[in-house]
N, C-alpha and C positions, 0 to 999 in steps of 0.2 A: 432581877433580869437573868442572872446566872441560873437560879433555880428553875425558872421557866424554860431556859434552854436545855437544862439537864432533864427536865420532865418530858419535853418534846423528844429529846434523843432517846430517853428510856422507852417512851411509848412507841417511837418509831422502830426501835430495835425489837420490842416485843411483837409488833405487828409483822416485822420481817421474819422473825422466828416462827410465828404462826403461819405465815405464808409458806415458808419452807416446809414445815411439818404437814400442812395440808397438801402441798404438791407431792411430797413423798407418799402420803396416804393414797392420793389419786393414782400414782404410778403403781403402787401395790395393788389397788383395786383393779386397775386395767390388766395387770398381769393375772390376777385371780380370775377375772372374767374370761381372759384369753384361754386359760387352762380349763375353765368350766365349759367352754364351747365344745371341748372334746367329748365330754360325757353328758351333755345336756339332754340328748334324746333319751338316754336311759333314765335320767332324773324325771323327765316328763312322764314317761311310762310309770315310774314309781309313784309320783304324786297323783297320778290319775287312778291309783288302786282303790281309794275309797268310793269312787263313783262307778266302779266296775271295770276300769280300764279305758284306754284311749279310744277304743272302738265305740264307747257309749257317748262320745262327744261329737259335735259337728261344727264345722266352720261355714260361715255365710259370706264374710268379706274375704276378698283376695289376700289381703295383708294380715289376716288374723293369725295364721300359723307363725309367721315370722315375728309378729309382736309377742306371741306367747313364748317363742324360742328365746328372744332377747330378754324378756322379763325373768324367765327361769334362770338363764345364764347369769343375769345380774345378781339375783338372789344367791346363787351358788358362789359367785365371785365375792360377794360381801362376806359370806361365811368363811371361804378360804382365806381371804385377806384380813379377817377380823383380828388375828393376833398382831399383825403388822400395823393395822390402823390403831389398835389399842396402845401399841408400843409408842407410836408417834404422838398420840394424845398424852400419854404419861410423860414422854420427854418434855413436852411443852409445859405440862402442869408442874413437873419436878424441877423447873429452873431455879426456884428459890428454896429448894429443900436441901437438907444435909446429905452427904453421901449414903449414910445409913438409911435415911428415909427414901432416897432414890432407889436403892437396892430393894427396899420393901415393895415399892411400886412395881419394879420389874418382876419380882417374884409373884405378884398378884396377877400378872398377865395371863398365865395359864388358867387360873381360876375364873377370871373375867370371861375368857373365851369359852370355858366350859359352861358358864351360866348362859351365855348367848346361844350356844349350840343346844344346851338343854332346853331352853325356852322354845327353840325351833322344833325340837323333837316332841316336846309336850303339846305344842299346837297341832302338829300333824297326827300324832298317835291318839291323843286324848280328846282334843276339841273338834277336829275336823270331821271324823266319822259320825258322831251324833248330830252335828250341824247339818251335814248332807242328808242324813236320814230324816231329820226334821223337815227340811225343805222339800225333799222329793216325795215325802209321804203325807204332807199336810192336808191335801184335798183328795188323797187316794186316787190320783190320776197319773198317767204316764207323763214323766217330765223329760223333755229333750233339751239338753243343756249345751249351750255354745261353748266352744273351747276357750274363747277369750274371757267369757264371763266366769267360767269355773277357775281358770288360773289367776285372773285378777283377784278373785275372792280368796283363793288358796295362798297365793304369794303374799298378799297384804296381811292376812291373818298370821302366817308364820313369821313374817318379818316384825310386825309390831309386838307380838307376844314375846319374841326373842329379845327385842329392845327392852320390854318391861321387866325382863329378868335381870337387867343391869341395875335395878333400883338400889340393891344393897351397896354396890360400888358408889353410886351417886351420893348416898347418905354418908358413906365412909369419908369421902372427899370433903363433903360439906362440914362434917364434924371435925375432920382433921385441921381445917382452916378456921374453926370456931364459929361457923355460921349457924349450926344447930347443935343440940346436945342430946344425949340419950334420955335424960330426964324430961326434956321437952317432948321428944317423940313418944315417950311412955304416957305422959299426960294427954297427948293429943290423939290417942288411939281411936276415939270416936270420930274425930275429923278424918282420920286415915281410912276408916271404914266407908265413910261417905265418898271420899275421893276414889277409893278402889271401886265402889259400886258404879260411880259415874264412868270411870275408865272401862270397866267391864261392859257397861251398856254401849259405849262407843266402839270398842274393839270386837266384842263377841258378835258373831254373825247372825245370831237369832235373838229375839227379845224374850224368850222364855226363861224363867228363873233357874232352870236346871243348868243350862249352858253358862249362865252368868255365875252360878255357884261354882262350876267347874273351874272357872277362871279366878274367882274371888278368893277361894280357899288357899290355893298356892300363893297368890299374890299377897295375901295377909301374912302367910308364913314367911314370905320374903321380907315383909315389913318388920316382923319380929327379928329376923336375922339382921336386918338393917340396924335395929336398936343395939344388938350385940356388937356389931361392927363399929357403930358410932361410939359405944363405950370403950372399945379397944382403941379407936382413934384418939379419944380424949386422953386415955392413959399414955399413949405414945406421945401426944402433944405435950402433956405435962412433963414427961421425962426429958423430951427434947429441950423444953424451956429451962429446966434445971441445969442441963448440960451447958 
C-alpha cells in the first residue's frame, strides 16, 4: 500500500514538474513570438526571395496576409526561443542525472540550438530554391502563386527539416538511458536508409529523386553522427555506473 502511494506521489510530482517546464517553455515561446513581430515583415521579404520577391505573390482571401504574418512570426519565435525550450526540456530530462551529467546536458544546449538553426538554413538555402524551380517550371507556363500557399509550404519545410536535424540529440539521449546502442544502430543502417527515404518522401516538397537525395544525404550523415554520439553516451553511462 505504501509503495502504491509512493508511486502515485512520484508520478504526480513528475507530472507537476513536466507541467512547470512546459509552462515556462510556452512563456519563452510567447516572448520569442512577441520579439519576432518587430521584424516579421523583413523576414517575409527575405523568405520570398526564392520566388522573386513578395511582389510575385498574390492574396485572394481577406485574412490571407494576417495568417502569413502570424505563421512567419511563430516560426521566428520558435527559433528565437529554441535555446530556452531546449533548456527546459533538459531540466526535466536531467532530474535523475548526476550533477556532472546535468552540466553535460547544459553544455549541449548551444550545439542543439545550432543543429536546429542549421537545419532551418539548410532547408531555405539548399532545398527551397530547386523545389520552387521544379514547381514553377514543370509545365513551362506562368505560375501565379498565392501568398498563403507559398508560406505554408516554406514554413512547414523549414520547420520540419530543422526538427529532423535534432536526430543526433535524440539518439544520444536514448543511448544514454540504455534504450539503444551504437552497435545496434550500426547493424541497422539498412533500416535507417529505408526510414530516411520514407521521411524524405513525406517532408520534401517534390517527388523527384534529386530533391529527395538533397535531403537524404545530410540526414544519413546525421545518422552516422548519431552513432558516434551513441557510443559516447554509452562510454559516459559506463563511467557513471562505475562511479
